[in-house]
N, C-alpha and C positions, 0 to 999 in steps of 0.2 A: 277250557279244553286241556286235558292232561297231556303230559309229555309223550307217553307211548302212543296215544291216539294221533298226536301231531306227527310223530315219526312214521307211523304206518301210512298216513295220508301222503306224507312227503315221498315216501318210498314208492307208493303206487303212482303218484304223479310222475316221478322220475322214470319208472318203468314204462308208463304210457307214452312219455315223450320219446324214449328209445324205440319203442315199437312203431310209433308214427314215423320216425326217421328211417327206420329199416324198411317200412312199407313203401315210403316215397322213393327211396333209393332203388329198391328192387323194380319198381315201376319204371323209373328212369333207365335202369340198366337193360330191361328186357323189352319194353315197349317205347322207350324214348327215341326221339329222332332229332336231328340237327335242323333247326329252323334258321335258314340263311337270311330270311327277310326279303328274298328276291322273288318277284312275281313275274311270270312269263305269259305271253299271249301270242296268237298267230296273227300275222299281218300278210295277207295274201298267201304265198307259198313259203314264207319265212317265219321263223320264231324269233321274237324280239323280247327284250326286257321291258315289261310294262311299268313296273314300279320297284323301288327299293326302300324298305322300311328304314326310318332314321335310327341310328345307333345299332344297326344290325350287323351281322357278319358280312353280308354283301356290301354294306356301306363302308365297313372297315377295309375291304379289299378293293374299293374303288369301282365297283360295278355301278353303272349309271343307266337310267331309263333310256330307251332308244337303241341300246346296243343290240347288235344282231348275234344270235346264238349260232356258233359254228359247230359245236359238239356238246351234246347233253347226255350225261351219264354214260359216256363212252359210245354214244350213238351219233354218227355223223349226220348233221342236218344241212350243212352248206358245203358244197364242193368248190374250192377255190382253185383258180387256174394255176397249174404247175407244169414244169417241163417233165414230159414222160417219153420213154423210148417209142419210136414209131416202128413197131415190128420187132421181131426177135433179133438177137445178136447174130452177125454173119458167121457162117461156118464153111469149112472146106468140103471136098468131095466125100471125105470119110465122116463128116458130121462133127468134126472138132472145131471149137471156137477159133476164129482167126485172130482174135485180139482186137479187132476193129470194133468201135462203138456204133450202135445203130443210130440213125438220125433221130434228133429230139424234136418234138413238137409240143405246143401248149395245149393242154386239155384240162378242163373245158376252156373255151375262149373267154368266157365271162363267168363271174360267180353265179353258181347255179344251185338251187335248192335240190336236195336229194329227194327223190320221189318216195314218200311214205304214206301209207293209208291214213287218212285224216283221223279216224277213230284211234288208231294206234298212236298217232302223234299226240292227240289230246290226252291219252292215257299216260304217255311219257312225260308230258308237261305237268301232269297232276302229281307225279311221284316226287318224293323228297329229292332235292338236288344233292348229288354226291360229287360229280365232276362237271365242270362247266368251262367251255372255251367261248369267248366273245370277241367281237371286233366292232369298232365304231363305224357308223355308216360311211363317214367320209374316208376312212381308211380303205373301204372297199373300192373307192374310185382312185385313190392314190396308189394303192398297192399294185404290184406286178410280179410275175415270176422272177424277174431279175432282181428287184429291190426287196421282195418278200412281203409278207402280210403281218400287220401289227396286231396279232391276236394276243389275248390274255387268257391264261388258263388258271383255274382255281380248283382245289381239291377240298371237299367238305366232309370227307369221311372222318369221323371223330375217333381217332385212335385213343385219346384220353378216356373217353367213355368206355371203350372196349377194355382198357387196362384198369378201370376203376374197381373191378371185381377183387383185386388184390387188397387194397385198403379196406374195402367193405368186409371181406372175410376176416381181415385182421381186427377190424372193429368189433366184430361178433366175438372173436376169441378174447379180446381185451375186456369186453363187457362181462362175460361169464368168469374169466380168470380174476378180474378185480372184485367181482361180487363174492367169490369164494375166498380170496386171499384176505381182503379187508374184513369181510364179515366173520371170518374165523378168528379174528384178533391177531393174526400174524403181522399185520402192518402197525399194530399198536392199539391199546385199549381205548385211547382217547378218540380214535376215528372208527372204532368198530361199528358204532351206530350210524356212521356215514357211508356204509358200504354201497347202498344203491345209488344215492346221489353222486358219490365220487366216481363209481364205475360208469354211470351214464355220462357224466361230464367229460371223462377221459375218452370214452368210446365214441361219443356223438360226432366229433369232427371226421372220424374215419367212416362212420355209418353214412354220413352225408356227402361223402366224396363223389359218388355218381351224380348227384344233383349239380355240384360245382363243375363237374367235367362235362355236363351236357351242353354247356355254352348257351343254354336257353335262358334269356334274361329272367323270366319269372322263376325258373328253377334255381338260379343263382341267388336271387333275392330270398326265396323260401329257405334255401340252405343257410344263409346268414341269420335269418330270423329264428330258425329252428335251433341253430347252434347256440344263440343267445339264450333261448328259453331252456335249453338243456343244462345251462349253468345255474339257473335260478334255484332248483332244489338244493344244490350243494351250498350256494351262497346263503340261502335261508337257514340251513342247518348250522353253518359257521357263524351266522349272526347271533344265533341263540347262545353260542359259546362266548360271546363278548360280555365281560362282567359289568362294565360300566354302562348304565342306561343311556347316558348322553352320547357316549361313543357309539353305542348300538344304533341309536337313531341317526346319528351323523353318517355312519358307514352305510346304513340302510338307504338313505337318500342318495349316497354315491353309487350304490349298486343299481338303484332304479334309474339313475341318470345314465349309467353305462349300458343297461339293457335297452333303454330307449335310443341311446346313441348308436348302439350296434345295429338296431333295426333300421334306423334312418340311414346309416352308412351302407347297409346291405341294399336298400332300395335305391339310394343315390348312385351306388356303384353300377347298377345295370342301366341307369339313365346315361351315364357318361361312358362306360366301357364294359358292357356286359360280357365281352369276349375275353376279358383279362381275368387272371386269377385274383381272388380277394386281396385287397390292398392292406397296407399296414394299419390304417385306421380301424378297419373292421377287426383285424387280428388283435389289436391292442384293446379295443373296447370289450370284445368277447372275453379276452383273457382276464381283464380287470374285474369282471363280475364275481368270480370266486376268489380272486387274489386279494382284493381289498379286505373282505371279512376274514379271510384266512390269516393275513398278517395282523389284523386287529385282534383276532381271537388269540393268536400266539402271544401278543403283548411283548413289552420289553422284558428282557431277562438279563440281569447282571451276573454273568458267569463268574466274575471275580469274587463274588460273595458266596460261592458254593462251599468253599472250605469252611466258612464260618457257620454254615448250617442254615442260612437265611433263605435258601432256595431248596425246594424239595425235589426229589427224583421225579415225582409225578408232574410237578410244574415244568421241569426241564423237558421231559419227554413229551408232555402234552403240547407245549409251545412248539417244539420241533414238528410234531405230527400235524398240528393245525396249519403251520406255515407250508409244509410240504403238500398237504391236501389242497390248499388254495392255489399253489403254484403249478402243480402237475398238469391241470388242464391247459395252461398256457403253452406248454411244450407239445401237448397233443394237437392244439389248434395250429401251431406252426409246423408240426410234423406232417399233417395231412396233405400239405402242398409240396412236400419235399421228396425228391427221389435221390437216393433210394429211400423208400418209405420206411417209417418207424425209426430212422436213425436218430434224430434229435431227442425223441422220447426215450429211446433205449439208452442214449448217452446220459440223460437226466436220471433215469432209474439206476444206472451204474454209479453215478455220482452220489445218489442218496445212499446206496449200499456202502460205498467207501466211507462217506462221512459218518454214517451210523456206526460203522465198525471201528473207525479210528478216532472219531471226535465225540460224537454224542454219547456213546456207551461209556468211554472212560470218564467223561464228565458225570454221567449218571451214576457210575460206581462211586465217584467222589462224593456226590450229593447223597447217595445211599448211606455211606458211612457217617456223614455229618448228621443226616436225619436220624439214623439209628442212635447215635450218641445223644442227640437232643431228646429223643423219645425216652431213652433210658433215664436221663436226668429228670424228665417230667414224671415218669412213672415212679422213680425212686422218691421224688419229692412228695407225690401224693401218698405213697405207701408210708413214708415217714410221718406225714400229717395224720394219717389214720392211726398209726401206732401211738403217737403222742396223745391224740384225742382219746384213744382207748385207755391209755395209762392214767390220764387225768380223770376220766370218768370212773374207772374201776378202783382207783386208789384214793387220790386227793378228794374227789367229790364225795365219796362214801364216808371218808373220815370227817370231812367238814359237816356232813349231814348229822353224823353222830355227835359232833362237837356242838352243833346248834341245839340239839335236843338236851344235852347235858347242861348247857348254859341256861336254857329256858327253865330246866328243872331246878337249877341252882338259884334262879331269880336274877341272874346277870343279864338284864335286858339289853344293855349297851353292847356287851360282848357278843350276845346272840345276833344283834343287828349287823355288827361288823362281820361276823362269820357268814351271815346270809348274803351280804354284799359281795364278799369274796367268792362265795359259792355261785352266785348269779354271774359274776364276771367270768369264772372258769367255765360255766355252762355256755356262755356266749363264745368263748374261745374254742370250746369243743365244737360248737356249731359252725364256726369258721373253718375248722380243720376237717370235720367229717362231712358236713353238708347233708344231713339226713333228709332235709326238706327238698334238696335238689334231686336226690335219688328217688324219693317217694312221689313228689308232686310235679317236678319238672322245673325248668329254669324260670318260667314266668312267676310262680309263687315264690321261688327263691329270691328273685329280684325284688319282689314286694317286701320280703323280710329284710333284704339288704338295704333298700331305700329307707325303710323305717329306722334302722339302726344308724345310717349315715346322717339322716336329717337331725338327729339329736346332737351330732357333732358339728354339723355345718353351720348352725346358727341362722338358718334361713330356709327357704322353700327348696325341697328336693322332690321332684314330681316324676312319677313313672307312668308312661303311656304304653300299654302293651296289647297285642293281639295274638292270642294263642290259637292258631288254627290247627296245629299238630305239633307233636314233640319231636325234635331232632334226635339223632342217636346220642347215647350217654356221653361219649367223648366230646361231641360237639357242644352239648349242654354244659359240660364242665368247663370247656374252653371259653364259652360265652360268658359264663358266670365269673371266671377268674379275670377276664378282660374288663368286665363291668366293675368288679371289685377294685382293680388297679386304677381304672379311669376315675372312679368316684373318689378314691383316696387321693389321687392327684388333684382332682377338682376342689376337694376340701382344703388341701394343703396349699395349692398354688393359685386357685381361682376364688370365686365367690358366688353365692347364690344370686338368682335362682339357678338351680341345676336341674336339667331335664334329661331323663333317661327314656329312650324309646326302644321298644322291642317288638319285633313282628316275626311270626313263624307261620309258614304255609308249607304245602307239599312241594313247592318249588325252591324252598330255602329258608334261611333265617337271617335277620339283620338286627344289629344293635347300634345305637348311637348314644353318646353322652356329651352334652353341651353345658358349658358354664358361662358365667358373665364376667370372668376375670380378665386380666390383661392379655391373656393368650400365650400360647407356647411360641418359642422362638422358631423361625423358619428352618434353622439348621439343627434343631434339637434331635430330630429322629435320625438323620444320617450320622451325627456325632455321638449318639447315645452310648455306644460301647466304649469309645475312647474316653469319654468324660465320666463314665461310671453311672449313667442313669439307667439302672437295671430294670426299673419299672417299665420303660418303653421297650426294652429288649424282651422282657417277660411277655408283654402283650404281643409283640411281633412273633415270638416263638410259639405262643399259644395259637395265633392265627395260622401260622405256617403248618403247625401240626395237624390241623383239620382241613388244610387246603383252602383257607378263607383269605379275603383281602382286608388288610388293616389300613385305614387312612387316618392320620393324625395331622391336623392342620390348625392354623389360626384364622378365625373369621376376620374379614377386613375391618369390621366395626369393633373387634375385640372379642375375646372369649376363645376357648379351645374346643375343637370338635374332634371327637374320637368316634370312628365308624368302623364296624366290622360287618362284612358281607360274606355269607356262606351259601353255597349251592351244592346240592348232591350231585355226584358224578356217576 
């Protein structure tokens, strides 16, 4: 499956998840209701609590079966004895109040059900509970107008669900704004192809807010599961940016564990406290889904080496962009539960702007200068190689060819053979300098030619294993060949046969490895190469950095040096 097809399918999946989140939240916002878990029934002329679901809102509030309902949805069902005035207040002859209080009597004398038509009462019981006043049966006998009545009142109108339209609208704005901003390249070229997954991952927590605010256990669980799934496309896209295959698999397993953990935490949450906002465990697991691959894709970056030119601007900016892309959903997940809404996410975006303006960009400018200087040196070196090769070919080789003919004509066979040997050697040097085979046929055939030449010098087996699926760009082919040339020279000089060269090129990238059977390079050789004057290692590293590739030079545990170059198109 090609990269663009994979990106298109990933984008479609991300948009489909966002559409599903939006549809579910709109349903919760407009047709959702609060499920208190309280079941009511009629017993004679009274309404009582028949049952209370476990882990429900009613169970949280302490509502118990058998309680008598005094008031339901602001409709009085039970009239409790209270002191009431017995008649109007006394007045004088002109009708003005005398200030004396009328006598007080108890009415009703015992708790009495309010007369309501049975059909209307059944309809009232069937409606969602918004307000509820209850009393225990024994408190009906203990209570009195003097001591009062131990009633309990509960309000179940969900103000959070009513206010969830604000984060929902904000999520829609964030979705389209991020699609435009990231997709246009304004957020960085490295994350331009991540526009849809990143926008959905950041917007999803806001789009799902009405489900969390519904207080309905199933909706809260679905919100957590949907939030975890909304992070998967971004995590998958960031996984593809991890260069090392082993790290990619390891982080992939970590992402899968976080997805499953977030789903389990979302379900477990509603079993224990569905009425509470999502806890730290769910937030951490959902946030880790894109965060892990984002940090792994960014990779370690030694900014102290920027001035030496060993890190490129592209690598610096790419690392920062991947890390930010993986971390931003974490602040979105935390923001959706915080009032005022959008504050943590807004603070994070401001911090990104400030860091980019005063930290990342100055470092990038520093790296740009170093990279430009290195590229100029490499270009000048190649130009000088081409000039020297042209001078040798046009002058010295032409004169040697004439000299060979003259010596042959004069019968000086020994002198002619010596001149031919020098001519052949100069042609080989020209081949090293100009590399016409590399320009015409590509790096695969050029490696064939190089291995044949090196084998004569190595005194043993030098083997090439190659797979030419496609040709990389010319600058990449030149860098790969020069790294192979340097690695083979080091293998002949410091190692011993057999020497194995492996080259593979596909549409997804190119890789080169050179292994020998010598004692192996010292562990600190690469870090101390510049200080100790080992310019071969520096040259290989600069070639790799110039094309944005990864160079790995190490010693095998059993002996022998391993040089590997990995390049992927960006």
